[in-house]
N, C-alpha and C positions, 0 to 999 in steps of 0.2 A: 731668448725669444720663445724657443719649444715650452719653458716652464712657465712664460706669461701667458702663453696659448693655452696650455694646459688647466691653468688657474681660471683663465676665463672661462673655457667650456665647462669646467666643473662648477662654477660660479652661476653661469646661464643655465645648467641642468638642476641646479638646486631652487634658482628663482622659477622655474618652469614647474617644479613640483609643488611647490607653495601657491603657485597661481592658480594650477588645476584644483588644488585643495580648498582655496579659498572660493573659486566660482562653482564648485559642486554644488546641485541643488538637490536635496532628497526628493524622492519620487515615491508616490502612493498609487497604487494599480487595484482596480476591483474587475474581477472577472468572473465567468462561468464557463464551463465544460463538462466534458463526460469522456467516456472511453470503454473500452472492453477490459475484462479481468479473467487470467486463468490462475484458477486456484485448486489447492488440493491440500490434504491434511498430512502432518508430519505425526504418524500414528506408531509407537512402540508399545505392543508388539505390531508389525506391520499390517495394513490391509492394501489390498489389490486395488489401485484406481487408475483412474485415467483425468487428466487436466479437466476441469469443469469451465465451461465459457459462460462470462456473466457480463452484468453492466454495472456502471457506476457513474456518477454524476453530482455536482454540486456548485458551491461559491467558492470564491480564493481570492484572498485579500494579499497584496505583494507590496512591501515597503522596501525600498532601496535606500539604505541609511548612508552608504559612501559608495566611492566609486568601486567595481566588481563585486560587491557584497552589500546583501539584503537579507531580509525575512519573507519567510512564505508560511502562511496559515490558509487551512482549508475546511471548509465541512461539508462532507460528502455522504451521499447515499450508497452503499455498495452491496451489491450480492457475491457472497462467497459460497464455500461448501465443497463437497465432493461429490466424485460419481465412482462406484465402484465396478470392477471388471470381473466377470464369472465367464465359465466355459459358454460358450453360444449353444451347446447343446443343453445345458441345465434348465434353460427358460427362466433364470434369475436375472432381475435388474434392480437396480438401487440408485437413486441420486437424491442429494438434500440440500436444499439452497436456504442459506442463512442470512438474513438481511441486517444491516449494521449500518450506524450511525457513526462515522469516522472523523476526527478530529487530528490531523498531522500538524506539527511545528517543526517547520525545516528552515535550516539555514541556506540561503539562495547564492550562489557565486555564478557568476556571467562572464565572459570575454567577449568582446566586438561592441560594434556600434549598432548599425541598422540591421545586420545579422549577427546574433549572438549565439556562443555556443554555452549551455546552462544546466548547472551541476545542484541539484537539490537534496538534501539528507537531513534527518532528523527522527526524533519520536513521534511515535503515532498511539493515541489511545482511541478504542472503539467500543460502541454499545450496542449489544445485540437487541434487536426488536421484536423479530419476528423470524418464523421457519417454515419450512414446507418439504416433504419429504414424498417421494414415491417409490413404492415397493411392487414389484410383481407379487401376484398371488401364489405363484409356485416358490417364490423365497419366503415369503410369510408362511405357508405351510409348513415348509422345511424348518424354518426357526422354532414352530411350534411344537414339532415332533422331537427336535433336539432338547427343548426346554422340558418338555413331558418326561422323555429318559432320564435326562441329567438334572435334576431340579437343583442342584447345587453348584452348577458351574456356571460361571458369568459368560452366557453364550449371547452373541449380538450386542455387546454394550455401545456400539456406536450407534445403535438404534434407539437409544435412551430419549425420553421426551425432553423436550425444551427446559421443564423444570430441574432437570440435573444437569445443564450445563451452564457454567459460568458466563454472567451477562456482561463483564467488562472485559476487555480482550487488550493488549498492548504489546508494543514492539518497536523495532527500527525500519525505517523505510528510508531508501536512497534511489537516485535514478539520474538521468543524463539526457540532453536533448537539443533542441535548437529552437531559437525565437527569432521570429520574422517582424519587424516594427513597419507598419504600414499606415497609410492614411485613415483606415477605418480601424485601426487599435493594433494590438500586440498580440500574436498568435503563437502561442508555446506548445510544441510537440516533442512528448518525452517518454522514454519506458522507464520503469521503476520496478523493484523489487522490494516485496514485505517480509521481513523476517520475524515471526510471532516469537514472544517470549512467555506468553501466557499459555496455560493448558485450556481446553473448550471443556474438559471432563476432569473431575478430582484426580490427583494420582496420589493421594495420601492412602498409605497401608491401613492407618486406623480405619478408614472407611471402605476397605476391601477393594481398592480401585484396581481396575483391571488394567487401564492404561497408564503406562508411567510418562507417556508424551502424547500430547494431542494439541499441536499447535499449527496454527495457519502458515501456509506457503503460497505467496501470492506474486504473479507476474503480471503487471499491468501497462497498456500503453493510454495516455491521455492528451487530450488536445483543450487547451484552454483560450479562451478570447477575452482579452484584459482592456479596460479603459482608463486612462491616465485620469485620476482625480486630482492630483496636483503635483 
């Protein structure tokens, strides 16, 4: 009797599994959202920095291909950059904002029904559109004096114009958060971390590069509102 019950339970479980698989319907969602970015640069040699707070926003497309799994892609406008730290008595200040068009392509994993725990991870490619920098007069005068006294030294290479930056950036992004399904749509709130693999400035010795490393490091929080398309 125990053997029969065990076989019956196993059979029922298999039937249930196939039934769930057969009745699963793929889902497609279109959304829009935004959030905040805490960005800095990984410079080698190092540059003393503080996290720079900026904004991101854009459109999202989420395709649930099977239970607990799907794909997520976005097109975002994002502000990155860095702010340098100096001795307060020096009168030096500097910050730089880099505007990017970002396209991540991530695997989307979720657990739950109405309220879901979500994980997103994958590669991201970005394109530098424009930049803006703010430098105090005291720092500008100081750099001019240093360059005049040491014309052969690579001084202040992080202040180079946009023409000396690489316009394409790529790296890996991943994050986790919560999704709440409501009658007004789905709301996804998540935190993400971006690890840049490309350098902003050249690192080739043949080009007399100063930085051997100049990659983006970003923490972001994003809220997205999704509407089910089918």
